[in-house]
C-alpha positions as CSV (number, residue, x, y, z in Angstrom):
1,M,131.3,78.4,115.6
2,K,127.8,77.0,116.2
3,R,125.1,77.3,113.6
4,L,121.9,78.6,115.2
5,S,118.7,78.5,113.2
6,G,115.9,81.0,113.4
7,G,112.4,80.9,111.9
8,I,110.1,83.9,111.5
9,D,106.4,83.6,110.9
10,I,105.5,86.9,109.3
11,G,102.3,88.7,110.2
12,S,100.8,92.0,109.5
13,E,100.8,93.2,113.1
14,S,103.3,90.9,114.7
15,H,105.9,88.2,113.9
16,H,106.6,85.0,115.8
17,I,110.3,84.3,116.1
18,T,111.9,81.0,117.2
19,I,115.7,80.3,117.4
20,L,117.1,76.8,117.9
21,D,120.6,75.5,118.6
22,E,122.1,72.6,116.8
23,E,120.4,70.1,119.1
24,D,117.0,71.7,118.6
25,H,116.9,73.4,122.0
26,I,114.8,76.5,122.0
27,L,116.9,79.6,122.7
28,Y,114.3,82.2,121.8
29,N,110.5,81.9,121.2
30,Q,108.6,85.2,121.2
31,K,106.0,87.2,119.4
32,V,107.3,90.5,118.3
33,S,105.0,93.4,117.4
34,H,105.6,95.1,114.1
35,K,107.3,98.1,115.7
36,I,110.8,99.4,115.2
37,N,111.5,99.6,119.0
38,E,110.5,95.9,119.4
39,F,112.7,94.9,116.4
40,T,115.6,96.8,118.1
41,E,115.1,95.0,121.4
42,S,114.8,91.6,119.7
43,I,118.0,92.2,117.8
44,K,119.8,93.0,121.1
45,Q,118.6,89.6,122.4
46,F,119.7,87.8,119.2
47,K,123.2,89.3,119.6
48,K,123.3,88.2,123.2
49,I,122.3,84.7,122.1
50,E,125.1,84.6,119.5
51,K,127.6,85.7,122.1
52,K,126.4,83.2,124.8
53,E,126.2,80.3,122.4
54,R,129.3,81.3,120.4
55,G,127.3,80.9,117.3
56,K,125.8,82.6,114.3
57,I,122.1,82.9,113.7
58,S,120.6,82.6,110.2
59,F,116.9,83.1,109.8
60,A,114.3,81.6,107.5
61,L,111.1,83.6,106.9
62,E,108.1,83.2,104.7
63,G,108.0,86.5,102.8
64,K,104.5,87.4,101.7
65,N,102.5,90.6,101.2
66,G,105.5,92.8,102.1
67,Y,104.9,92.4,105.8
68,S,108.5,91.3,106.4
69,A,109.7,94.9,105.7
70,P,111.5,96.6,107.4
71,L,112.4,93.7,109.7
72,D,114.1,91.8,106.9
73,R,116.3,94.8,106.0
74,I,117.2,95.5,109.7
75,L,118.3,91.9,110.2
76,L,120.4,92.0,107.0
77,N,122.0,95.3,108.1
78,Q,122.8,93.7,111.5
79,G,124.8,90.9,109.8
80,F,122.2,88.1,110.0
81,T,121.7,85.7,107.0
82,L,118.1,85.4,105.7
83,Y,116.5,82.6,103.7
84,N,113.2,83.1,102.0
85,V,110.8,80.1,102.5
86,D,108.7,79.5,99.4
87,N,104.9,79.5,100.3
88,L,104.4,76.3,98.3
89,K,107.2,74.5,100.2
90,L,105.7,75.6,103.5
91,K,102.3,74.2,102.4
92,R,103.8,70.9,101.4
93,F,105.7,70.7,104.7
94,R,102.5,71.3,106.6
95,Q,100.8,68.5,104.7
96,A,103.7,66.1,105.4
97,F,103.8,67.1,109.2
98,A,100.1,67.5,110.1
99,G,99.2,69.8,112.9
100,E,97.4,73.0,113.7
101,W,97.2,75.5,110.8
102,R,97.6,79.2,111.5
103,D,99.7,78.7,114.6
104,D,102.4,81.3,114.5
105,Q,104.7,79.5,116.9
106,R,104.4,76.3,114.9
107,D,104.9,78.1,111.6
108,A,108.1,79.8,112.9
109,L,109.4,76.4,113.9
110,Q,108.5,74.9,110.5
111,D,110.5,77.7,108.8
112,V,113.5,76.6,110.8
113,K,113.0,73.0,109.7
114,I,112.5,73.9,106.1
115,K,115.6,76.0,106.1
116,R,117.6,73.0,107.4
117,A,116.0,70.6,105.0
118,Y,116.9,72.7,101.9
119,K,120.2,74.0,102.9
């Protein structure tokens, strides 16, 4: 079974979610509004990706200010594995790999890379 890696940049009104395969090909790269119906639709897409790729997605997310709820609980209830990215590790990673700050898409990708580096 393939190991698929997801990264979630948590925001107060929306979250940016990126999923990569083992060769770093982007399988999913979307901004999702902080709404239950959008979470439900996204999870349907995640399940389709798992089926198509014959893999299992695990997600890394930077949990801060409680904005990950209820998405984090929904993902867990649907059988996905979650890894919390420490804010300090993310800051250090950003310093090591310079680029735009406050870029949700880039931050979601960085969460994936951090998860792989520390797993």
